[in-house]
N, CA, C and O atoms as a MOPAC input file, in Angstrom:
PM7 MOZYME 1SCF
protein

 N     42.82300 1    18.07300 1    14.49800 1
 C     43.59300 1    18.92700 1    15.17300 1
 C     43.21300 1    19.44000 1    16.24800 1
 O     43.92900 1    19.62400 1    17.23200 1
 N     41.67300 1    19.80000 1    16.11000 1
 C     41.51800 1    20.48900 1    17.49600 1
 C     40.68100 1    19.14900 1    18.57900 1
 O     40.51200 1    19.52300 1    19.73900 1
 N     40.12400 1    17.51300 1    18.21700 1
 C     40.37700 1    17.02000 1    18.71100 1
 C     41.44000 1    16.22400 1    19.71500 1
 O     41.09600 1    15.57400 1    20.70200 1
 N     42.67100 1    16.39600 1    19.29600 1
 C     44.09700 1    16.44500 1    19.56400 1
 C     44.08900 1    17.56400 1    20.93300 1
 O     44.26700 1    17.03600 1    22.03100 1
 N     43.89600 1    19.02900 1    20.89800 1
 C     43.79400 1    19.42100 1    21.68900 1
 C     42.78900 1    19.38200 1    22.88600 1
 O     43.19900 1    19.60700 1    24.02500 1
 N     41.12000 1    19.02200 1    22.57000 1
 C     40.41700 1    18.63300 1    23.28500 1
 C     41.05100 1    17.26200 1    24.62800 1
 O     41.04300 1    17.36500 1    25.85500 1
 N     41.35800 1    16.51500 1    24.07500 1
 C     41.69100 1    15.65000 1    24.14100 1
 C     43.01600 1    16.20400 1    25.28600 1
 O     42.58900 1    16.36700 1    26.42800 1
 N     44.11600 1    16.41900 1    25.15200 1
 C     44.97200 1    17.04400 1    25.49200 1
 C     44.41000 1    17.94900 1    27.25000 1
 O     44.67600 1    17.76100 1    28.43700 1
 N     43.62500 1    18.83600 1    26.54200 1
 C     43.55100 1    19.61500 1    27.49400 1
 C     42.26400 1    18.95600 1    28.99300 1
 O     42.10300 1    19.28000 1    30.17000 1
 N     41.74100 1    18.13000 1    28.24000 1
 C     40.75800 1    17.30800 1    29.01700 1
 C     41.90800 1    15.97100 1    29.82600 1
 O     41.45600 1    15.27600 1    30.73600 1
 N     42.91800 1    15.84600 1    29.47800 1
 C     43.56400 1    14.71200 1    30.23800 1
 C     44.46800 1    15.83200 1    32.06500 1
 O     44.73900 1    15.58400 1    33.24000 1
 N     44.54300 1    16.90000 1    31.17300 1
 C     45.56400 1    17.52300 1    32.15900 1
 C     44.19500 1    18.30300 1    33.25700 1
 O     44.27200 1    18.63800 1    34.43900 1
 N     43.44800 1    18.36100 1    32.64700 1
 C     41.86200 1    18.95600 1    33.33400 1
 C     41.97200 1    17.79900 1    35.03800 1
 O     42.19400 1    17.99100 1    36.23400 1
 N     41.65900 1    16.64300 1    34.13900 1
 C     42.03400 1    15.59600 1    35.05600 1
 C     43.15100 1    15.32300 1    36.11300 1
 O     43.09500 1    15.23500 1    37.34000 1
 N     44.13500 1    15.22500 1    35.26800 1
 C     45.24900 1    15.24300 1    36.14300 1
 C     45.42600 1    16.67100 1    36.80800 1
 O     46.48600 1    16.39100 1    37.36800 1
 N     45.27800 1    17.52700 1    37.04700 1
 C     45.63700 1    18.87000 1    38.07100 1
 C     44.80500 1    18.47400 1    39.17900 1
 O     45.29300 1    18.72700 1    40.28000 1
 N     43.00500 1    17.58800 1    39.16700 1
 C     42.08600 1    17.31100 1    39.67900 1
 C     42.70400 1    16.22000 1    41.03600 1
 O     42.44900 1    16.55800 1    42.19100 1
 N     43.30200 1    15.26100 1    40.83900 1
 C     44.20200 1    13.77300 1    41.12200 1
 C     44.75700 1    14.50300 1    42.87600 1
 O     45.09800 1    15.65000 1    43.16400 1
 N     44.70100 1    13.89400 1    43.29800 1
 C     45.38500 1    14.23400 1    44.93400 1
 C     46.99600 1    13.88000 1    45.06800 1
 O     47.08400 1    12.65900 1    45.19300 1
 N     48.05300 1    14.38000 1    45.08400 1
 C     49.17800 1    13.84200 1    45.38100 1
 C     49.79300 1    12.81400 1    46.36600 1
 O     50.03900 1    13.00200 1    47.55700 1
 N     50.00800 1    11.60700 1    45.58000 1
 C     50.29600 1    10.26800 1    46.07100 1
 C     51.29900 1    11.02300 1    47.25600 1
 O     52.25600 1    11.78800 1    47.13800 1
 N     50.68800 1    10.50100 1    48.31100 1
 C     52.17000 1    10.35500 1    49.65300 1
 C     52.57900 1     8.88800 1    49.27800 1
 O     52.06100 1     7.99600 1    48.60700 1
 N     54.10900 1     9.07200 1    50.24000 1
 C     54.77800 1     7.96600 1    50.43700 1
 C     54.50200 1     7.33500 1    51.54900 1
 O     54.40200 1     8.14500 1    52.47000 1
 N     54.30800 1     6.08100 1    51.92800 1
 C     53.56900 1     5.43400 1    52.80400 1
 C     54.10200 1     5.85900 1    54.26400 1
 O     53.40900 1     5.71800 1    55.27200 1
 N     55.98200 1     6.63000 1    54.27600 1
 C     56.08100 1     7.35500 1    55.65200 1
 C     55.35700 1     8.72000 1    55.71100 1
 O     55.47400 1     9.17400 1    56.84900 1
 N     54.71700 1     9.46500 1    54.97500 1
 C     54.58100 1    10.39300 1    54.85000 1
 C     52.40500 1    10.73500 1    55.21600 1
 O     51.26500 1    10.67200 1    54.75400 1
 N     53.69700 1    11.25400 1    56.95700 1
 C     52.22400 1    10.97300 1    57.82100 1
 C     52.04700 1    12.94500 1    58.38800 1
 O     52.76100 1    13.94800 1    58.39300 1
 N     51.24800 1    12.72500 1    58.61200 1
 C     51.39000 1    14.84700 1    59.30300 1
 C     50.23500 1    14.86900 1    60.24400 1
 O     49.04100 1    14.86800 1    59.94500 1
 N     50.84100 1    14.89100 1    61.56700 1
 C     49.90800 1    15.62800 1    62.45400 1
 C     49.71700 1    16.66800 1    62.39100 1
 O     48.85600 1    16.79900 1    63.26100 1
 N     49.87500 1    17.60200 1    61.98800 1
 C     49.90300 1    18.97800 1    61.95900 1
 C     50.59000 1    19.83800 1    62.58800 1
 O     51.47700 1    19.41100 1    63.32700 1
 N     50.33200 1    21.56300 1    62.45000 1
 C     51.55500 1    21.74800 1    63.96800 1
 C     50.32200 1    22.32700 1    64.56600 1
 O     49.38700 1    23.03400 1    64.19000 1
 N     50.76800 1    21.63900 1    65.82200 1
 C     49.45100 1    21.98700 1    66.58000 1
 C     50.25700 1    22.84800 1    68.10400 1
 O     51.33000 1    22.49200 1    68.59200 1
 N     49.68700 1    23.61500 1    68.43600 1
 C     50.16300 1    24.68900 1    69.94500 1
 C     51.14200 1    23.66400 1    71.04400 1
 O     50.70100 1    22.63000 1    71.54700 1
 N     51.86000 1    23.94000 1    71.16300 1
 C     52.28300 1    22.51900 1    72.20200 1
 C     51.64800 1    22.87600 1    73.44300 1
 O     52.21100 1    22.24400 1    74.33700 1
 N     50.78800 1    23.55700 1    73.87600 1
 C     50.30200 1    23.57900 1    75.19700 1
 C     49.41000 1    23.08800 1    75.30100 1
 O     48.81000 1    23.08000 1    76.37600 1
 N     48.94200 1    22.44900 1    74.16400 1
 C     47.77900 1    21.06600 1    74.08200 1
 C     47.75400 1    19.90600 1    73.45600 1
 O     46.86400 1    19.29700 1    72.86200 1
 N     49.47000 1    19.57800 1    73.79800 1
 C     49.81900 1    18.42000 1    73.15200 1
 C     49.83900 1    17.53600 1    74.36700 1
 O     49.86700 1    17.71700 1    75.58500 1
 N     49.81500 1    16.55400 1    73.58600 1
 C     49.55800 1    15.63800 1    75.85800 1
 C     51.24200 1    14.99400 1    75.07400 1
 O     51.67100 1    14.84300 1    73.93000 1
 N     51.89400 1    14.71700 1    76.85400 1
 C     52.64600 1    14.53300 1    77.25900 1
 C     53.48200 1    13.06000 1    76.75300 1
 O     52.77600 1    12.18600 1    76.24900 1
 N     54.78100 1    12.83700 1    76.87400 1
 C     55.08100 1    11.37600 1    76.24600 1
 C     53.92900 1    10.52100 1    77.13100 1
 O     52.95700 1     9.92600 1    76.66400 1
 N     54.37100 1    10.65000 1    78.71500 1
 C     53.42500 1     9.64300 1    79.46900 1
 C     51.99500 1     9.66100 1    79.16500 1
 O     51.31900 1     8.66500 1    78.90900 1
 N     51.63500 1    10.73300 1    79.20700 1
 C     50.02700 1    10.46500 1    78.32600 1
 C     49.28100 1     9.50500 1    77.37400 1
 O     48.27500 1     8.80700 1    77.50600 1
 N     50.19700 1     9.74500 1    76.30800 1
 C     50.44100 1     9.23700 1    74.89100 1
 C     50.64600 1     7.71800 1    74.62100 1
 O     50.27700 1     6.96100 1    73.72300 1
 N     51.74300 1     7.50300 1    76.31600 1
 C     52.17700 1     5.95100 1    76.44500 1
 C     50.55700 1     5.45700 1    76.98200 1
 O     50.05200 1     4.58500 1    76.27500 1
 N     49.74300 1     5.93100 1    78.13300 1
 C     48.67900 1     5.67100 1    78.78900 1
 C     47.54600 1     5.72700 1    78.15300 1
 O     46.51900 1     5.34000 1    78.71000 1
 N     47.53800 1     6.15000 1    77.04800 1
 C     46.69000 1     6.64800 1    76.20700 1
 C     46.57500 1     5.41000 1    75.31300 1
 O     45.44900 1     4.92100 1    75.40200 1
 N     47.22300 1     4.88700 1    74.64900 1
 C     48.01300 1     3.24900 1    73.86500 1
 C     47.76300 1     1.96800 1    74.55200 1
 O     47.18300 1     0.92700 1    74.24300 1
 N     48.41000 1     2.40600 1    75.60800 1
 C     48.10300 1     1.25200 1    76.60900 1
 C     46.38400 1     0.87100 1    76.66400 1
 O     45.82900 1    -0.17700 1    76.33400 1
 N     46.05700 1     1.57700 1    76.96700 1
 C     44.51200 1     1.56700 1    77.35300 1
 C     43.29300 1     1.03700 1    76.21900 1
 O     42.18500 1     0.51200 1    76.32700 1
 N     44.37400 1     1.59800 1    74.81400 1
 C     44.11600 1     0.42900 1    74.19400 1
 C     44.31000 1    -0.91800 1    73.78900 1
 O     43.75500 1    -1.26500 1    72.74700 1
 N     44.78700 1    -1.49300 1    74.22600 1
 C     45.20300 1    -3.02800 1    74.53300 1
 C     46.99300 1    -3.05000 1    73.85000 1
 O     47.46100 1    -4.09000 1    73.38800 1
 N     47.65400 1    -1.97600 1    73.89400 1
 C     48.53600 1    -2.49900 1    73.15100 1
 C     49.88700 1    -2.24900 1    74.50100 1
 O     49.99100 1    -1.43800 1    75.42200 1
 N     50.74200 1    -3.38000 1    74.02400 1
 C     51.90300 1    -3.18300 1    75.29300 1
 C     53.30500 1    -2.35600 1    74.79300 1
 O     54.07000 1    -2.77600 1    73.92400 1
 N     53.46600 1    -1.05400 1    75.55900 1
 C     54.11100 1     0.04500 1    74.56200 1
 C     55.40500 1     0.18000 1    75.18700 1
 O     55.34500 1     0.31700 1    76.40900 1
 N     56.94600 1     0.17800 1    74.50700 1
 C     58.24400 1    -0.30600 1    74.42700 1
 C     58.61200 1     0.96000 1    74.31600 1
 O     59.42800 1     1.16400 1    75.21500 1
 N     58.40600 1     2.13600 1    73.55100 1
 C     58.86100 1     2.80200 1    73.56300 1
 C     58.29900 1     4.27900 1    73.24700 1
 O     57.10900 1     4.01400 1    73.07300 1
 N     58.41200 1     5.61200 1    73.07300 1
 C     57.61300 1     6.78600 1    72.56600 1
 C     58.85800 1     7.66000 1    72.37100 1
 O     59.84900 1     7.81900 1    73.08400 1
 N     58.44000 1     8.26900 1    70.97700 1
 C     59.17000 1     9.45600 1    70.89100 1
 C     58.88200 1    10.28200 1    69.79700 1
 O     58.52300 1     9.62000 1    68.82200 1
 N     58.91700 1    11.82600 1    69.55600 1
 C     58.82300 1    12.74800 1    68.83200 1
 C     58.96000 1    12.44500 1    67.06400 1
 O     60.12400 1    12.15000 1    66.79200 1
 N     58.27300 1    12.45200 1    66.14700 1
 C     58.86500 1    12.39900 1    65.12500 1
 C     57.80100 1    13.17600 1    63.98400 1
 O     56.60200 1    12.90000 1    63.99800 1
 N     58.38200 1    14.18700 1    62.98700 1
 C     57.68900 1    14.77500 1    62.02300 1
 C     56.58800 1    15.55300 1    62.93700 1
 O     55.75500 1    15.71100 1    62.04400 1
 N     56.05600 1    16.08800 1    63.96400 1
 C     54.95400 1    16.45400 1    64.29100 1
 C     54.16300 1    15.36300 1    65.17400 1
 O     53.45100 1    15.69100 1    66.12300 1
 N     54.32000 1    14.32200 1    64.85200 1
 C     53.64200 1    12.99700 1    65.78600 1
 C     54.09800 1    12.35600 1    66.43300 1
 O     55.26600 1    12.13700 1    66.11200 1
 N     53.59000 1    11.58100 1    67.78300 1
 C     53.83000 1    10.39500 1    68.57900 1
 C     54.67400 1     9.53200 1    68.23400 1
 O     53.85200 1     8.63700 1    68.03200 1
 N     56.00700 1     8.88400 1    67.91000 1
 C     56.11400 1     7.59100 1    67.40700 1
 C     56.11700 1     6.38300 1    68.24700 1
 O     57.28000 1     6.01300 1    68.40000 1
 N     55.30200 1     5.64700 1    68.83000 1
 C     55.03300 1     4.33300 1    69.69800 1
 C     55.49200 1     2.97800 1    69.02300 1
 O     55.10700 1     2.57800 1    67.92400 1
 N     56.20300 1     2.46700 1    69.70100 1
 C     57.20300 1     1.30800 1    69.48800 1
 C     56.11700 1     0.29900 1    70.34700 1
 O     56.29900 1     0.41400 1    71.55900 1
 N     54.99300 1    -0.69600 1    69.97600 1
 C     54.25700 1    -1.20800 1    70.76500 1
 C     54.42300 1    -2.75100 1    70.10500 1
 O     55.19000 1    -2.90400 1    69.15400 1
 N     53.70100 1    -3.83300 1    70.63300 1
 C     53.10300 1    -4.81200 1    70.70400 1
 C     51.37700 1    -5.33100 1    71.11800 1
 O     50.79100 1    -5.52000 1    72.18500 1
 N     51.00300 1    -5.42400 1    69.73800 1
 C     49.75100 1    -5.81100 1    70.28300 1
 C     49.55600 1    -7.25000 1    70.90600 1
 O     50.44500 1    -8.09800 1    70.97600 1
 N     47.90500 1    -7.43300 1    71.46700 1
 C     47.98500 1    -8.48000 1    72.16300 1
 C     47.94200 1   -10.05700 1    71.38300 1
 O     47.53100 1   -11.01900 1    72.03300 1
 N     48.35100 1   -10.20800 1    70.09700 1
 C     48.64500 1   -11.71100 1    69.37900 1
 C     50.50600 1   -11.13000 1    69.33300 1
 O     51.16800 1   -11.79200 1    68.53400 1
 N     50.90100 1   -10.58000 1    69.70800 1
 C     52.85900 1   -10.41400 1    70.02300 1
 C     53.42200 1    -9.42000 1    68.62200 1
 O     54.58000 1    -9.02500 1    68.48200 1
 N     52.51400 1    -9.21300 1    67.87400 1
 C     52.86600 1    -8.85200 1    66.95000 1
 C     53.72100 1    -7.38000 1    67.22800 1
 O     53.52400 1    -7.09400 1    68.41000 1
 N     54.69600 1    -6.22400 1    66.50700 1
 C     55.18000 1    -5.58400 1    66.87300 1
 C     54.90900 1    -4.39300 1    65.72900 1
 O     54.93500 1    -4.55300 1    64.50900 1
 N     54.70800 1    -3.46000 1    66.28000 1
 C     54.36800 1    -2.27400 1    65.56600 1
 C     54.80700 1    -1.11200 1    65.45200 1
 O     55.01400 1    -0.65100 1    66.57400 1
 N     55.06800 1    -0.36200 1    64.60200 1
 C     55.56800 1     1.19800 1    65.34700 1
 C     53.40900 1     1.90000 1    65.10900 1
 O     52.59500 1     1.51200 1    64.27100 1
 N     53.25600 1     2.75800 1    66.01800 1
 C     52.19400 1     3.54100 1    65.34800 1
 C     52.45100 1     4.78100 1    65.65900 1
 O     52.98200 1     5.07700 1    66.72900 1
 N     52.07200 1     5.73600 1    64.67600 1
 C     52.11400 1     7.04900 1    64.69300 1
 C     50.83600 1     7.92300 1    65.23900 1
 O     49.83900 1     7.81300 1    64.52600 1
 N     50.71200 1     8.70300 1    66.29500 1
 C     49.72600 1     8.73300 1    67.27800 1
 C     49.69100 1    10.76300 1    67.26700 1
 O     50.61100 1    11.41700 1    67.75800 1
 N     48.63900 1    11.30600 1    66.70900 1
 C     48.52500 1    12.11200 1    67.30000 1
 C     48.45900 1    13.14000 1    68.32700 1
 O     47.39500 1    13.26500 1    68.93200 1
 N     49.06100 1    13.60100 1    68.50000 1
 C     49.66900 1    14.70500 1    69.85600 1
 C     49.14900 1    15.37600 1    70.90300 1
 O     49.50700 1    15.55900 1    72.06600 1
 N     47.80400 1    15.85600 1    69.94000 1
 C     46.45500 1    16.41700 1    70.45300 1
 C     45.64400 1    15.52400 1    70.99100 1
 O     45.60000 1    15.19700 1    72.17700 1
 N     44.64900 1    14.91300 1    69.63500 1
 C     44.05700 1    13.68000 1    70.40300 1
 C     44.36800 1    12.31600 1    70.99100 1
 O     43.62300 1    11.67100 1    71.72800 1
 N     45.65800 1    11.94300 1    70.53100 1
 C     46.00200 1    10.39600 1    71.05200 1
 C     45.62200 1     9.77800 1    69.97100 1
 O     46.06500 1     8.63100 1    69.91100 1
 N     44.95200 1    10.10800 1    69.06500 1
 C     44.15700 1     8.96800 1    67.80500 1
 C     45.76400 1     8.50800 1    67.10700 1
 O     46.72800 1     9.22700 1    66.84500 1
 N     45.61300 1     7.32900 1    66.97800 1
 C     46.22200 1     6.65500 1    66.07400 1
 C     46.07800 1     6.87700 1    64.65100 1
 O     44.95300 1     6.66900 1    64.19800 1
 N     47.18700 1     7.34300 1    63.67000 1
 C     46.88700 1     7.82900 1    62.82200 1
 C     47.77700 1     7.02200 1    61.71400 1
 O     47.98900 1     7.70500 1    60.71200 1
 N     48.36400 1     5.65600 1    61.68200 1
 C     48.93200 1     5.23700 1    61.12200 1
 C     49.45000 1     3.73500 1    62.05500 1
 O     49.27000 1     3.54400 1    63.25800 1
 N     49.79800 1     3.25700 1    61.54500 1
 C     49.82000 1     1.85000 1    61.65800 1
 C     50.49300 1     0.55600 1    60.77800 1
 O     49.91100 1    -0.09600 1    59.91100 1
 N     51.98700 1     0.36700 1    61.29100 1
 C     52.82600 1    -0.10300 1    60.18200 1
 C     53.38000 1    -1.20300 1    61.49600 1
 O     53.64700 1    -0.94600 1    62.67000 1
 N     53.42900 1    -2.98000 1    60.45300 1
 C     54.05000 1    -3.55600 1    61.42600 1
 C     55.48100 1    -3.62300 1    61.05200 1
 O     56.11500 1    -3.39500 1    60.02200 1
 N     55.71400 1    -3.94600 1    62.03100 1
 C     57.62700 1    -4.31900 1    62.14000 1
 C     57.75300 1    -5.49000 1    62.36500 1
 O     56.97200 1    -6.07700 1    63.11400 1
 N     59.23900 1    -6.36700 1    61.48500 1
 C     59.62300 1    -7.22000 1    62.13200 1
 C     60.68800 1    -7.94400 1    62.87800 1
 O     60.42500 1    -8.98900 1    63.47300 1

């Protein structure tokens, strides 16, 4: 009986230390001060500077959502940090 309790306790300890798995759509750019955020035009320019053909930009869940085409012609949805302009997620669109 003691072995079962020990094994169960060890299993619970391991489960408690594992990070929660986020869904594919869960991307957070954090809650940034509005004065620090780049404008839509600045984000579009930054992404264009990375070699993408920007089609549209909108705000979505704290990030900028940029629809663009890469150099190979693939259509992409990019999640971009509003403060740094860093791409935090890249998703191919069909």
